[in-house]
C-alpha positions in Angstrom: -6.7 -9.4 -25.9 -7.6 -7.3 -29.7 -4.0 -7.1 -31.1 -5.5 -5.2 -33.9 -6.7 -2.7 -31.2 -3.3 -2.7 -29.2 -1.7 -2.3 -31.8 -3.5 0.8 -33.0 -3.2 2.1 -29.7 0.9 1.7 -30.7 0.7 3.1 -33.8 2.2 0.2 -34.9 1.5 -0.9 -38.8 4.7 -2.6 -39.5 6.0 -6.3 -39.5 4.2 -9.2 -36.6 6.1 -12.4 -37.1 8.1 -13.0 -34.4 11.2 -11.7 -35.5 13.8 -8.6 -34.2 12.5 -6.5 -36.6 9.2 -7.0 -35.3 10.3 -6.7 -31.8 12.5 -3.5 -32.4 9.3 -1.4 -33.8 6.7 -2.5 -31.4 9.1 -2.2 -28.4 9.9 1.7 -30.2 6.4 2.8 -31.1 5.5 1.7 -27.0 7.9 3.6 -25.7 6.9 6.7 -27.8 2.9 6.8 -27.5 2.3 4.7 -24.8 3.7 6.7 -21.4 4.8 5.8 -18.0 2.4 7.5 -15.3 1.8 6.7 -12.0 -1.6 9.5 -11.3 -4.1 6.8 -10.8 -1.9 6.2 -7.3 -2.3 10.0 -6.7 -6.8 9.9 -7.8 -6.6 7.4 -5.2 -7.8 4.2 -7.9 -6.7 0.8 -7.5 -4.0 -0.6 -9.9 -5.2 -4.3 -10.4 -2.4 -6.1 -12.7 -5.7 -8.9 -14.3 -5.0 -8.8 -17.8 -8.5 -7.9 -18.5 -8.0 -4.3 -16.3 -4.2 -3.3 -17.7 -5.7 -3.2 -20.9 -8.9 -1.8 -20.4 -6.9 0.7 -18.8 -4.0 0.9 -21.5 -5.5 -0.3 -24.6 -9.0 1.5 -24.3 -8.8 4.2 -21.7 -5.6 5.5 -23.5 -3.9 5.7 -20.7 0.2 4.7 -19.8 0.7 3.0 -16.1 4.1 1.5 -13.9 6.5 -1.1 -14.4 3.6 -4.2 -13.9 1.4 -2.0 -16.4 3.1 -1.9 -19.2 5.6 -5.1 -18.5 3.0 -7.4 -18.2 0.4 -6.5 -20.9 3.4 -6.1 -23.6 4.4 -9.4 -22.2 1.2 -10.6 -23.5 1.5 -9.4 -26.5 4.7 -10.6 -27.9 2.9 -14.3 -26.2 0.3 -13.2 -28.4 2.6 -12.8 -31.4 4.3 -15.7 -30.3 7.7 -14.6 -29.1 10.2 -16.5 -27.0 9.4 -14.0 -24.3 9.6 -14.1 -20.2 9.3 -11.5 -17.4 12.0 -10.9 -15.1 12.7 -9.0 -11.9 14.5 -6.1 -10.7 16.4 -3.9 -7.6 15.7 -0.3 -9.5 19.0 1.8 -7.4 17.8 4.5 -5.3 19.1 7.9 -4.7 22.2 7.0 -2.5 23.1 4.0 -4.4 21.6 1.1 -2.5 18.7 -1.0 -4.5 15.3 -1.5 -4.1 13.6 -5.4 -2.5 13.3 -8.0 -4.9 10.8 -7.8 -7.4 10.6 -3.4 -7.4 10.6 -3.6 -11.4 10.0 -6.0 -14.3 11.2 -6.1 -17.4 11.3 -9.3 -19.7 14.1 -11.1 -21.3 13.1 -11.9 -25.3 14.4 -15.1 -27.2 15.3 -15.0 -30.6 18.3 -16.2 -31.3 19.6 -14.2 -29.0 19.1 -13.0 -25.7 17.5 -9.2 -25.8 16.2 -7.1 -22.7 12.7 -5.7 -23.6 11.5 -3.2 -21.6 8.4 -0.4 -21.5 8.2 0.1 -18.4 10.5 2.2 -16.4 10.0 5.8 -18.2 13.8 7.5 -19.0 15.8 4.8 -20.9 16.4 2.3 -23.9 13.8 3.2 -26.5 14.6 0.2 -28.6 15.5 -3.2 -27.3 19.2 -4.4 -25.5 20.7 -7.3 -26.4 20.9 -9.1 -23.4 25.4 -10.1 -23.6 27.1 -8.6 -21.2 29.4 -5.6 -22.5 26.5 -4.9 -25.1 25.7 -1.3 -26.2 23.5 1.4 -27.4 23.6 4.7 -27.9 20.0 6.9 -28.0 20.0 10.6 -27.9 23.2 11.7 -26.1 22.9 8.7 -23.4 24.5 5.3 -23.7 22.0 2.1 -22.0 24.5 -0.6 -21.4 24.1 -4.0 -19.7 27.2 -5.9 -17.9 27.6 -8.5 -15.6 29.0 -8.6 -12.1 29.5 -11.9 -10.2 26.5 -13.3 -12.1 24.4 -10.1 -11.4 22.8 -8.8 -14.0 22.7 -5.0 -13.9 20.9 -2.2 -16.4 23.6 1.0 -16.6 23.1 4.5 -18.7 26.0 6.8 -19.5 25.7 9.8 -20.4 28.4 13.4 -19.3 27.7 13.0 -15.8 28.6 9.9 -15.8 27.7 5.6 -15.4 25.2 4.8 -13.4 23.3 1.5 -12.6 19.6 1.9 -12.9 18.8 -1.5 -12.1 19.7 -5.3 -11.0 18.5 -8.5 -11.7 19.2 -12.2 -12.2 18.2 -14.6 -14.9 15.0 -15.9 -13.3 11.7 -17.0 -15.1 9.1 -15.0 -12.7 5.4 -15.1 -13.1 3.1 -12.5 -12.5 2.0 -13.6 -9.8 5.2 -13.0 -8.1 4.5 -9.1 -8.3 1.1 -8.9 -6.9 2.5 -7.7 -2.8 5.3 -5.6 -4.5 2.2 -3.7 -6.9 0.3 -3.5 -3.6 3.6 -1.7 -2.1 4.3 0.2 -4.5 0.5 1.9 -4.7 0.1 2.0 -0.4 3.8 2.4 1.4 4.5 5.9 2.3 8.0 5.0 1.7 7.5 3.9 -1.6 8.7 6.8 -4.4 5.1 6.3 -6.7 3.7 7.3 -3.4 5.2 10.4 -3.2 5.7 11.7 -7.1 3.5 11.9 -9.5 4.9 11.0 -12.8 4.2 11.3 -16.6 6.8 10.3 -18.9 7.0 9.3 -22.6 9.7 9.3 -25.0 9.6 11.3 -28.3 11.7 11.1 -31.2 13.9 14.5 -30.9 14.2 13.1 -26.6 11.1 12.8 -23.8 8.6 15.2 -22.8 7.7 14.5 -18.7 4.8 15.6 -16.4 6.5 15.8 -13.0 4.2 17.2 -10.8 3.7 20.4 -11.9 6.3 20.8 -13.8 6.4 20.2 -17.5 9.5 19.6 -19.7 10.5 19.4 -22.9 14.0 17.1 -23.9 15.6 17.6 -27.1 18.0 17.1 -28.8 19.8 17.5 -26.0 18.8 20.6 -24.8 16.0 21.2 -21.7 12.9 23.4 -21.7 11.1 23.2 -18.3 7.9 25.5 -16.9 5.1 24.9 -14.0 1.8 24.6 -15.4 0.0 27.4 -13.5 -3.2 25.3 -12.9 -5.6 22.2 -12.8 -7.3 23.7 -16.2 -3.5 23.7 -17.3 -3.2 20.6 -16.1 -5.5 18.7 -17.9 -5.5 20.2 -20.9 -1.6 19.7 -20.9 -1.8 15.3 -20.3 -4.6 15.6 -22.9 -2.5 17.4 -25.5 1.0 16.3 -25.4 -0.2 12.4 -23.8 -3.5 11.4 -25.6 -4.7 11.2 -21.2 -8.1 12.5 -21.0 -9.6 12.7 -17.9 -13.9 13.2 -17.3 -15.1 17.0 -16.8 -15.9 15.8 -13.3 -12.9 14.5 -12.1 -10.6 16.0 -9.7 -7.1 16.5 -10.5 -6.6 18.0 -7.4 -4.7 16.4 -5.8 -1.9 15.7 -8.7 -2.0 19.5 -8.6 -0.2 19.1 -4.4 
């Protein structure tokens, strides 16, 4: 890993010692520069989790990715900067209230004087790390994100004007990158996976979030939401380039992203 290139990619120029201030700064910059996206799945490009492939995609080609890519690369960066960090496995809450399988999501535990949860790979979630203590929470952009423990099972939740809902649940058990290989294959190939059924590209901003869901471009700023539908492949290409920094070659057929 070229740390300088990675830090340039996320526009980070702050301290580098393994401290809470550094963790917060890195996490915040990552969330605001690297989008959570699954466009490669629709385009038929296989997602590989080896560190070299992930680094090339996100840092050198200015792309985003989903949890296994984003959090494994962030884990690599933190390790290189001498943080005490490990991968954890989570089960994501489904729309019907049930939870997905083990290894459905990857998040990170960072141990400083106190333990912290870092997660730059879930999309619409906390921009700065959460204290890994039951009852801890923080408010961001009109939403409250918090940590709970029910019978030994940890849970990350979101609370807003519509109520409180769990995002995912997990056990405090360290995992290895290889543990996620089978689920990475499932997520990008199974018709049951949400990633094969929906196309998403989203990142946080200083005022809220921008999201491309299919052909709908959504801007949330200071609690206000604006949505419009992109007309065609040309407008889609321009939106990805100008709003997310994702540049596909002109010869790349984006028609599968407009379906």
